[in-house]
N, C-alpha and C positions, 0 to 999 in steps of 0.2 A: 539516522542521527545517532550520536553517541551521548551517553550520560556525561554531564559536565564533570570535568576532572579526570576523565579516562586517560590512562597512560597509553599513548599511541603504539608503544612497543610491547604492551601487555594487555590486549583487548580480550575481554571475556564475553561470553554470550549475554550475561546480565548487563553489560555496558552498551549493548546495541538496543536502541529503542525505536519503536514504530513512530514515524512522524505524525501519524493521524490519531493515535490514542496514547502515545508515550509509554506503552507497555513494553517490558523487557522481552527480548527474544528468549524462547524456551524450546525444549525438545517437543513440547506439545503444540506450540504455535509457530509454524514456520514463517519465514519472512522472505521477501524479494527485495533486492537492492537496486536502486535506480542510480542516477548520476550523482557524483560527489557525495556518496554515502547516504543518500535518501533511502528510507526503508518503509515498506508497507507490510503489515502482518496479514496472515490469512483471514483473520476475523474482520479486519477493516476492508480487505479486498472483497469479501463476501457482501458487506453492506454497500460498498461502492458499486459492485457488479449489479446488485438489485436496483439501486437508485438510477444508474445510468443505462444499463442494458435491459432492465426489467421494467416494472411499472411504477417507478419512483418519481421523485421530483428533483431532477438534477439542476444545478446552476448552469447558466449559459456562458461558458467560456471562463478563462482564467489562466494564471501562470501555473503550470503543472510542477509540483514538487519533485516528481520522479524524473521527468525528461528535461525540466528547466526551460520549456518552451511556452510561449503565450499561445493558447489554443482557443479557437472558436468552437462552438458546439457544446454538447453536454459534458459536464464535469461533475465530480463529487467533491464537496467541501466538507472537511471534518467539522462536526458540530462542536467538538471540544476545543479544536485548535484551528480557527478559521483561516489561518495562513497556509494550512496544508490542503492542497487541492490535487486531485489526480484526474487526468484527461481520459476520455474513452479509449484512445489508442493504448495508453499505458495499462489501463484496466484489462484490455484484451491480451496484451503481451504478458502481463503477470499471470492472468488466468491460464493462458496456454502453457506457460512455464510450470505452473503448479500441476496441471493435468498431465504433463509429460513426465514429471518426477515420480518415479515408482515408490520413493520413500515418503512421499507426502500424500496423506489421505484427504484430498480436497477435490470437490466437484463443484461446478458452478451452481449457485443457488437456483432452485426451481427446476433442476434437470435430473435430480436423483430418482 
């Protein structure tokens, strides 16, 4: 998502916000973009990963903010912004993208 009032012709890192915590994109916190500008930061992805693929308590289904699809099965819902949901499939895709990126220091929680 983008900060309200962002000039679409002059977007800065600080204008890009995580849909799940609304934190700005920084050099220290990488992000992954989904459909239509949806964003999840590495910190929220770590929480979602543990909740859905670890030993957490995921919700059962919902409309994924990242892929815009209605999903059955385990999903993570942001505790701060309940409209922000990410499905297991998108968690796995984002995790794989972060693991492949040599410039991103991210490992799946519980595997380091």
